[in-house]
N, C-alpha and C positions, 0 to 999 in steps of 0.2 A: 948296589943297594941305593945309591944316591940319585939315581936317574929320575924318579918321578917327582922330586921336589927340587926346585931351583930358586936361587936368590939373585935379585937384581937391585941396582941402586940408582936413584934419580935425584940429583940435586942435594946429596948429602954426603958427608965424609964418613958417616957411620959404616961399619962393617960388622956383620954378625960374628960374634965369637963362637967357637965350637960349632960350625955349620953341620958337620956330620952327626954329631951328638944330637943336635936339634932335629935333623931329618929323621933320625931313628925314633926320637920321642914322638914326632908328629905321626909317623907311620904306626906306632904303637897306639896312639890315641885314636886314630881312625879305625884300627882293627878292633879296639875295645868296643866300638860302636857297630862292629860287623861290616865295616866299609873298607875299601881298598882305594889307594890314591893312584890315579892314572897319570895325571899331569897337573902339578900344582906349582904355581909361581908366587913367590912372595917378593913384592917390590917395595923396598924401603925408600922413602922419599921425603922431600921437604913439604912444609905446609903449602907453599905456593903451587907445587906440582899437584898435590892432592886437591887443593881448592879448585884448580882448573878442571880436574876430572869431575869433581862434585857439581860444578856449574854445568859442564857440558853434558853429563850423562844423567844427573839426578835433578838438575835445575835448583840446586840448593846453593845458596851463597854464604855458607858458614864453614868454618874450619871443623874438621872431624879427624878422628884418629885412624879410622879404617874405612875402606870401601872394598866390597867383595863382588866379583863378577863370576857367575856360575856358567859353565859351558857344557855341563852334562845334564842328562835327564834322570829321573828317579830310577834306581836299579842299576845304573851304570857306575863305573869307577869314577871317583871324584876328579873333576877337571875344573880349574878355575884360576883366577888371578886375585890375589889379596894385596891391596895397596895399603901401606902403613906409614903414617906421618911420624917420623922420629921426634920432631919437636913436640907433638901432641902427647906422645908416649912419655917423654921426659917430664912435661908439665903435669900429666896425670899421675905419674909416680910421686911427684912432690905433693900434689893435692891429696892423694890417697895414702900418703906416708908409707910407701913401699919402695923396694929397690927398682931401679930402671929395668933390670933383667926380669924381675917378677912381672912387672907391668907389660913388658914386651911379650913375654910368653903368654900372658893372659890374652892379649890382643891377637896374637898368632892363633891361639886355640879358638878364640871367638870367631875369627874368620873361617877356620876349618869347620867349626860347628855350623855356621851359616851354610857352608857348602854341603853339609850333611842333612840340611833341611830344618834346622832349628831356627826359630824366629825369636825376636825380642821386642816386638811392637805391641802385641795384644796383651790384655791383662793376664798376669801369671807367667807369661813367657820369659820376662826379664829375670825373675827369680829362678826359674828352671834353667835358663841359660847359665846363670851364675853357678848353679850346682854342677852343671856339665863342665864348665870351665875348671872348677875346682877338681873334678874327677880327672880331667886331662892333666892339670898341673901336678897332681899326685903321682903321675907316671914318669916324671922327669928323673 
């Protein structure tokens, strides 16, 4: 059951608690949307590591909490890499006054939703993405 989702770590001491439970939750979230996960990697990393990716691939020189790379086309099983900055997640958890775990799961769901085709840049998309995140979080 754990094969389609893998976890990696770059420049961080963080280790995901309950990795199998988290995999089951992500698979359930994808299936709720009528999708299957083919190959999904979550890479938990430092700000420095993610900033280098942001500069190299998106030409953005700012810190961010997540970058998602999609490798599948519409109609195929989900394949992609989701890079998550653990320091940004910690800071956002303080900023939004929620637990680190809740914020981490929100960001993980956010990346999965991007891979399912949901955006958050156009008017109305951000609010819809939040609703979809909440729906994913309710499945934990």
